[in-house]
DRENPA-3360 file (N, C-alpha, C; in nm, 2 decimals, always signed):
BEGIN
1 = MRSLILPL = +27.31/+17.27/+10.26/+27.39/+17.20/+10.35/+27.50/+17.12/+10.29 ~ +27.47/+17.05/+10.18/+27.57/+16.97/+10.10/+27.68/+17.06/+10.05 ~ +27.64/+17.18/+10.00/+27.74/+17.27/+9.94/+27.84/+17.32/+10.04 ~ +27.81/+17.31/+10.17/+27.90/+17.36/+10.27/+28.00/+17.26/+10.32 ~ +27.97/+17.13/+10.29/+28.06/+17.02/+10.35/+28.20/+17.03/+10.28 ~ +28.21/+17.04/+10.15/+28.34/+17.04/+10.08/+28.43/+17.16/+10.13 ~ +28.38/+17.28/+10.13/+28.46/+17.39/+10.17/+28.51/+17.37/+10.32 ~ +28.42/+17.32/+10.40/+28.46/+17.30/+10.54/+28.57/+17.19/+10.56;
9 = VILGLPLA = +28.56/+17.09/+10.48/+28.66/+16.98/+10.48/+28.79/+17.04/+10.43 ~ +28.79/+17.12/+10.32/+28.91/+17.17/+10.26/+28.97/+17.27/+10.36 ~ +28.90/+17.35/+10.43/+28.96/+17.44/+10.53/+28.99/+17.37/+10.66 ~ +28.90/+17.28/+10.70/+28.92/+17.22/+10.83/+29.02/+17.11/+10.84 ~ +29.05/+17.04/+10.74/+29.14/+16.93/+10.74/+29.29/+16.98/+10.76 ~ +29.33/+17.08/+10.69/+29.47/+17.13/+10.72/+29.48/+17.18/+10.86 ~ +29.38/+17.25/+10.92/+29.39/+17.30/+11.05/+29.39/+17.18/+11.15 ~ +29.31/+17.08/+11.13/+29.32/+16.96/+11.21/+29.45/+16.89/+11.20;
17 = EIAGFVIV = +29.51/+16.88/+11.08/+29.64/+16.82/+11.07/+29.75/+16.90/+11.15 ~ +29.74/+17.03/+11.14/+29.84/+17.11/+11.22/+29.82/+17.09/+11.37 ~ +29.70/+17.08/+11.41/+29.67/+17.06/+11.55/+29.73/+16.92/+11.59 ~ +29.71/+16.82/+11.50/+29.76/+16.69/+11.52/+29.92/+16.69/+11.54 ~ +29.98/+16.76/+11.45/+30.13/+16.77/+11.46/+30.17/+16.83/+11.59 ~ +30.10/+16.94/+11.64/+30.14/+17.00/+11.76/+30.12/+16.90/+11.88 ~ +30.01/+16.83/+11.88/+29.98/+16.74/+11.99/+30.08/+16.63/+11.99 ~ +30.10/+16.56/+11.88/+30.19/+16.45/+11.87/+30.34/+16.50/+11.90;
25 = GREVGLLA = +30.37/+16.61/+11.85/+30.51/+16.67/+11.87/+30.53/+16.70/+12.02 ~ +30.43/+16.74/+12.08/+30.44/+16.77/+12.23/+30.46/+16.64/+12.31 ~ +30.39/+16.54/+12.27/+30.40/+16.41/+12.34/+30.52/+16.33/+12.31 ~ +30.57/+16.32/+12.19/+30.68/+16.23/+12.15/+30.80/+16.30/+12.11 ~ +30.80/+16.43/+12.09/+30.91/+16.51/+12.05/+30.92/+16.53/+11.90 ~ +31.00/+16.63/+11.86/+31.01/+16.67/+11.72/+31.07/+16.56/+11.63 ~ +31.18/+16.50/+11.67/+31.24/+16.40/+11.59/+31.15/+16.28/+11.57 ~ +31.09/+16.23/+11.67/+31.00/+16.12/+11.66/+30.88/+16.15/+11.57;
33 = TLLLVFLS = +30.83/+16.27/+11.58/+30.72/+16.32/+11.49/+30.76/+16.32/+11.35 ~ +30.87/+16.37/+11.32/+30.92/+16.37/+11.18/+30.95/+16.23/+11.13 ~ +31.00/+16.15/+11.21/+31.02/+16.01/+11.17/+30.89/+15.94/+11.14 ~ +30.78/+15.96/+11.22/+30.65/+15.90/+11.20/+30.60/+15.95/+11.06 ~ +30.61/+16.08/+11.03/+30.56/+16.13/+10.91/+30.64/+16.07/+10.79 ~ +30.77/+16.05/+10.80/+30.85/+15.99/+10.69/+30.81/+15.84/+10.68 ~ +30.79/+15.77/+10.79/+30.76/+15.63/+10.79/+30.62/+15.61/+10.73 ~ +30.52/+15.70/+10.76/+30.39/+15.68/+10.70/+30.39/+15.70/+10.55;
41 = GAVGIALL = +30.48/+15.79/+10.50/+30.49/+15.80/+10.36/+30.55/+15.68/+10.29 ~ +30.65/+15.62/+10.35/+30.72/+15.50/+10.30/+30.62/+15.38/+10.30 ~ +30.54/+15.37/+10.41/+30.44/+15.27/+10.42/+30.34/+15.28/+10.31 ~ +30.30/+15.41/+10.28/+30.20/+15.44/+10.18/+30.25/+15.39/+10.04 ~ +30.37/+15.42/+10.01/+30.43/+15.38/+9.88/+30.44/+15.23/+9.87 ~ +30.48/+15.17/+9.98/+30.49/+15.02/+9.98/+30.36/+14.95/+9.96 ~ +30.26/+15.00/+10.04/+30.12/+14.94/+10.02/+30.06/+14.97/+9.89 ~ +30.09/+15.08/+9.83/+30.04/+15.11/+9.69/+30.10/+15.01/+9.59;
49 = RIQGFEVF = +30.23/+14.98/+9.61/+30.29/+14.88/+9.51/+30.23/+14.74/+9.53 ~ +30.22/+14.70/+9.66/+30.17/+14.57/+9.69/+30.02/+14.55/+9.65 ~ +29.94/+14.63/+9.71/+29.79/+14.62/+9.68/+29.75/+14.67/+9.55 ~ +29.83/+14.77/+9.49/+29.79/+14.82/+9.36/+29.81/+14.71/+9.26 ~ +29.92/+14.63/+9.26/+29.93/+14.52/+9.17/+29.83/+14.42/+9.18 ~ +29.79/+14.39/+9.31/+29.68/+14.29/+9.33/+29.55/+14.33/+9.27 ~ +29.52/+14.46/+9.29/+29.39/+14.51/+9.23/+29.40/+14.51/+9.08 ~ +29.51/+14.55/+9.02/+29.53/+14.54/+8.88/+29.51/+14.40/+8.82;
57 = RRVQESAR = +29.56/+14.30/+8.90/+29.55/+14.16/+8.85/+29.40/+14.12/+8.86 ~ +29.33/+14.16/+8.96/+29.19/+14.13/+8.97/+29.11/+14.19/+8.86 ~ +29.14/+14.31/+8.82/+29.07/+14.38/+8.71/+29.09/+14.30/+8.58 ~ +29.22/+14.26/+8.56/+29.25/+14.18/+8.44/+29.17/+14.05/+8.44 ~ +29.17/+13.98/+8.55/+29.10/+13.85/+8.56/+28.95/+13.87/+8.53 ~ +28.89/+13.98/+8.59/+28.75/+14.00/+8.57/+28.72/+14.03/+8.42 ~ +28.81/+14.11/+8.36/+28.79/+14.14/+8.22/+28.80/+14.01/+8.13 ~ +28.90/+13.93/+8.16/+28.92/+13.81/+8.08/+28.81/+13.71/+8.10;
65 = AGRDPGRD = +28.75/+13.71/+8.22/+28.64/+13.62/+8.24/+28.51/+13.67/+8.19 ~ +28.51/+13.79/+8.14/+28.38/+13.85/+8.08/+28.29/+13.91/+8.19 ~ +28.34/+13.93/+8.31/+28.27/+14.00/+8.41/+28.30/+14.15/+8.41 ~ +28.21/+14.22/+8.47/+28.22/+14.37/+8.47/+28.33/+14.40/+8.58 ~ +28.44/+14.46/+8.54/+28.55/+14.50/+8.63/+28.52/+14.63/+8.71 ~ +28.40/+14.68/+8.70/+28.38/+14.81/+8.76/+28.40/+14.82/+8.91 ~ +28.37/+14.71/+8.98/+28.39/+14.71/+9.13/+28.54/+14.71/+9.16 ~ +28.61/+14.63/+9.08/+28.76/+14.62/+9.11/+28.83/+14.75/+9.07;
73 = VLEGALVF = +28.78/+14.81/+8.97/+28.83/+14.94/+8.93/+28.81/+15.05/+9.04 ~ +28.69/+15.04/+9.10/+28.66/+15.13/+9.21/+28.74/+15.11/+9.33 ~ +28.76/+14.98/+9.36/+28.85/+14.94/+9.47/+29.00/+14.99/+9.44 ~ +29.04/+14.98/+9.32/+29.17/+15.02/+9.28/+29.19/+15.17/+9.30 ~ +29.08/+15.25/+9.27/+29.08/+15.39/+9.29/+29.09/+15.42/+9.44 ~ +29.02/+15.34/+9.52/+29.03/+15.36/+9.67/+29.17/+15.33/+9.72 ~ +29.23/+15.23/+9.67/+29.37/+15.20/+9.71/+29.46/+15.32/+9.68 ~ +29.44/+15.37/+9.56/+29.52/+15.49/+9.52/+29.50/+15.61/+9.61;
81 = VAAILLIV = +29.37/+15.63/+9.65/+29.34/+15.74/+9.74/+29.40/+15.72/+9.88 ~ +29.39/+15.59/+9.92/+29.45/+15.55/+10.05/+29.60/+15.58/+10.05 ~ +29.67/+15.54/+9.94/+29.81/+15.56/+9.94/+29.85/+15.71/+9.94 ~ +29.77/+15.79/+9.87/+29.79/+15.94/+9.87/+29.77/+15.99/+10.00 ~ +29.67/+15.95/+10.07/+29.65/+15.99/+10.21/+29.76/+15.96/+10.30 ~ +29.82/+15.84/+10.28/+29.94/+15.81/+10.37/+30.06/+15.88/+10.33 ~ +30.08/+15.92/+10.20/+30.20/+15.99/+10.16/+30.19/+16.13/+10.20 ~ +30.08/+16.19/+10.20/+30.06/+16.33/+10.24/+30.09/+16.34/+10.39;
89 = PGFISDII = +30.17/+16.44/+10.43/+30.20/+16.45/+10.57/+30.08/+16.48/+10.66 ~ +30.06/+16.42/+10.76/+29.95/+16.44/+10.85/+29.90/+16.31/+10.92 ~ +29.86/+16.32/+11.04/+29.82/+16.20/+11.11/+29.67/+16.16/+11.09 ~ +29.59/+16.26/+11.07/+29.45/+16.23/+11.04/+29.43/+16.17/+10.91 ~ +29.50/+16.22/+10.81/+29.50/+16.16/+10.67/+29.56/+16.02/+10.68 ~ +29.66/+16.00/+10.76/+29.72/+15.87/+10.77/+29.63/+15.77/+10.83 ~ +29.55/+15.81/+10.93/+29.45/+15.72/+10.99/+29.35/+15.68/+10.89 ~ +29.30/+15.78/+10.81/+29.19/+15.75/+10.71/+29.25/+15.66/+10.60;
97 = GLFLFLPP = +29.38/+15.69/+10.56/+29.44/+15.61/+10.46/+29.46/+15.46/+10.50 ~ +29.50/+15.44/+10.63/+29.52/+15.31/+10.68/+29.39/+15.23/+10.68 ~ +29.28/+15.30/+10.72/+29.15/+15.23/+10.72/+29.11/+15.19/+10.58 ~ +29.14/+15.28/+10.48/+29.10/+15.25/+10.34/+29.18/+15.13/+10.29 ~ +29.30/+15.11/+10.34/+29.38/+14.99/+10.29/+29.32/+14.86/+10.34 ~ +29.24/+14.86/+10.45/+29.18/+14.74/+10.50/+29.07/+14.69/+10.40 ~ +29.08/+14.57/+10.35/+28.98/+14.52/+10.25/+28.84/+14.53/+10.29 ~ +28.80/+14.50/+10.42/+28.65/+14.51/+10.45/+28.61/+14.66/+10.45;
105 = VRRAVATF = +28.69/+14.75/+10.50/+28.65/+14.89/+10.49/+28.64/+14.94/+10.35 ~ +28.74/+14.90/+10.27/+28.74/+14.94/+10.13/+28.62/+14.89/+10.05 ~ +28.58/+14.76/+10.08/+28.46/+14.70/+10.02/+28.34/+14.78/+10.06 ~ +28.33/+14.82/+10.19/+28.21/+14.89/+10.24/+28.20/+15.03/+10.18 ~ +28.32/+15.10/+10.16/+28.32/+15.23/+10.10/+28.28/+15.21/+9.95 ~ +28.33/+15.11/+9.89/+28.30/+15.09/+9.74/+28.15/+15.06/+9.73 ~ +28.10/+14.98/+9.82/+27.95/+14.96/+9.81/+27.87/+15.09/+9.83 ~ +27.91/+15.17/+9.92/+27.85/+15.30/+9.95/+27.86/+15.39/+9.82;
113 = LQTRLTIV = +27.98/+15.39/+9.76/+28.00/+15.48/+9.65/+27.92/+15.42/+9.53 ~ +27.91/+15.29/+9.51/+27.83/+15.24/+9.40/+27.69/+15.27/+9.41 ~ +27.63/+15.29/+9.53/+27.49/+15.33/+9.54/+27.48/+15.48/+9.50 ~ +27.59/+15.56/+9.51/+27.58/+15.70/+9.48/+27.63/+15.74/+9.34 ~ +27.71/+15.65/+9.28/+27.77/+15.68/+9.15/+27.72/+15.59/+9.04 ~ +27.73/+15.63/+8.92/+27.70/+15.54/+8.81/+27.84/+15.51/+8.75 ~ +27.88/+15.38/+8.75/+28.01/+15.34/+8.70/+27.98/+15.27/+8.56 ~ +28.04/+15.33/+8.46/+28.02/+15.28/+8.32/+28.16/+15.22/+8.28;
121 = TAGTGFYR = +28.16/+15.10/+8.23/+28.28/+15.04/+8.18/+28.26/+15.01/+8.04 ~ +28.36/+15.02/+7.96/+28.35/+14.99/+7.81/+28.45/+14.88/+7.78 ~ +28.40/+14.78/+7.70/+28.49/+14.67/+7.66/+28.60/+14.72/+7.57 ~ +28.72/+14.67/+7.59/+28.83/+14.71/+7.50/+28.90/+14.59/+7.45 ~ +28.82/+14.48/+7.42/+28.89/+14.37/+7.36/+28.91/+14.26/+7.46 ~ +28.87/+14.27/+7.58/+28.89/+14.16/+7.68/+28.77/+14.07/+7.67 ~ +28.76/+13.99/+7.57/+28.65/+13.90/+7.56/+28.70/+13.76/+7.58 ~ +28.62/+13.68/+7.64/+28.65/+13.54/+7.65/+28.62/+13.47/+7.52;
129 = SGTAESGR = +28.71/+13.39/+7.47/+28.69/+13.32/+7.35/+28.61/+13.19/+7.38 ~ +28.55/+13.14/+7.27/+28.47/+13.02/+7.29/+28.32/+13.05/+7.32 ~ +28.26/+12.95/+7.38/+28.12/+12.96/+7.41/+28.10/+12.95/+7.56 ~ +27.99/+13.01/+7.61/+27.95/+13.00/+7.75/+27.88/+12.86/+7.77 ~ +27.85/+12.84/+7.89/+27.78/+12.71/+7.93/+27.65/+12.70/+7.85 ~ +27.58/+12.81/+7.82/+27.45/+12.80/+7.75/+27.47/+12.77/+7.60 ~ +27.59/+12.77/+7.55/+27.61/+12.75/+7.41/+27.62/+12.88/+7.33 ~ +27.59/+12.99/+7.39/+27.60/+13.12/+7.32/+27.75/+13.17/+7.32;
137 = RTGPRVID = +27.78/+13.25/+7.22/+27.92/+13.31/+7.21/+27.92/+13.42/+7.32 ~ +28.04/+13.43/+7.38/+28.05/+13.53/+7.49/+28.11/+13.66/+7.43 ~ +28.17/+13.66/+7.31/+28.23/+13.78/+7.26/+28.20/+13.79/+7.11 ~ +28.24/+13.90/+7.05/+28.21/+13.92/+6.91/+28.29/+13.83/+6.82 ~ +28.24/+13.80/+6.71/+28.31/+13.71/+6.61/+28.41/+13.80/+6.54 ~ +28.53/+13.75/+6.54/+28.64/+13.83/+6.48/+28.70/+13.75/+6.36 ~ +28.71/+13.82/+6.25/+28.77/+13.76/+6.13/+28.89/+13.85/+6.10 ~ +29.01/+13.78/+6.10/+29.13/+13.86/+6.07/+29.17/+13.85/+5.93;
145 = LDEDEFSR = +29.17/+13.96/+5.86/+29.21/+13.97/+5.72/+29.33/+14.05/+5.70 ~ +29.41/+14.02/+5.60/+29.53/+14.10/+5.56/+29.47/+14.21/+5.47 ~ +29.56/+14.31/+5.45/+29.52/+14.43/+5.37/+29.48/+14.40/+5.23 ~ +29.55/+14.30/+5.17/+29.52/+14.26/+5.03/+29.39/+14.17/+5.02 ~ +29.34/+14.13/+5.13/+29.22/+14.04/+5.13/+29.09/+14.12/+5.15 ~ +29.10/+14.25/+5.17/+28.99/+14.33/+5.20/+28.99/+14.46/+5.12 ~ +28.88/+14.50/+5.07/+28.87/+14.63/+5.00/+28.73/+14.68/+5.02 ~ +28.71/+14.81/+5.03/+28.58/+14.88/+5.05/+28.51/+14.90/+4.92;
153 = EKKDDDGS = +28.58/+14.88/+4.81/+28.52/+14.90/+4.68/+28.45/+14.77/+4.64 ~ +28.33/+14.78/+4.58/+28.26/+14.66/+4.53/+28.32/+14.62/+4.40 ~ +28.33/+14.49/+4.37/+28.39/+14.44/+4.25/+28.30/+14.32/+4.20 ~ +28.30/+14.31/+4.07/+28.23/+14.20/+4.01/+28.30/+14.07/+4.04 ~ +28.24/+13.96/+3.99/+28.31/+13.83/+4.01/+28.44/+13.81/+3.94 ~ +28.46/+13.88/+3.83/+28.58/+13.87/+3.76/+28.69/+13.97/+3.81 ~ +28.66/+14.05/+3.91/+28.76/+14.14/+3.98/+28.75/+14.28/+3.93 ~ +28.67/+14.31/+3.83/+28.66/+14.44/+3.77/+28.56/+14.52/+3.85;
161 = KPTNRISR = +28.57/+14.66/+3.84/+28.47/+14.74/+3.91/+28.33/+14.72/+3.84 ~ +28.23/+14.72/+3.92/+28.09/+14.70/+3.85/+28.05/+14.83/+3.77 ~ +27.98/+14.80/+3.67/+27.93/+14.91/+3.59/+27.78/+14.93/+3.63 ~ +27.74/+15.05/+3.60/+27.60/+15.08/+3.64/+27.51/+15.03/+3.52 ~ +27.46/+14.91/+3.53/+27.37/+14.86/+3.43/+27.24/+14.82/+3.50 ~ +27.14/+14.83/+3.42/+27.01/+14.80/+3.47/+26.97/+14.67/+3.40 ~ +26.94/+14.57/+3.47/+26.89/+14.45/+3.41/+26.74/+14.44/+3.42 ~ +26.68/+14.39/+3.31/+26.54/+14.38/+3.31/+26.49/+14.24/+3.30;
% end
């Protein structure tokens, strides 16, 4: 049953979009229909810019605070999908895209997807410096050395390479 859903959506959605164009075109006329399609694309681009930057800011704040940004990343992906649905011509995809732009709907979809997906995030240097309230360090200890201050070769105290000697 699950294997049939995706092909039906792929085949059925374009047919439903064509039927939507015919119905809306018959009711409001050709020029108004084309104007609505153009307007929905422009709205999709504008909303992507506005909400996309907001989601990006939240991801950065979560990472800086040491929290897992996985939820914000997922919501950012949903904003992107919503914008694509608005940009693609069609009234059904526009309705779905507009619903995904609503934060409560987006949070509900993100919660549903989180129960179905495993989201793995990897730290890339966004660690909070200092200590947490418990006194533990919240990030790795970093020691910054110049190239002349570090070498992979072992050296004796006098700076020469060690010899293989056995002390008894």
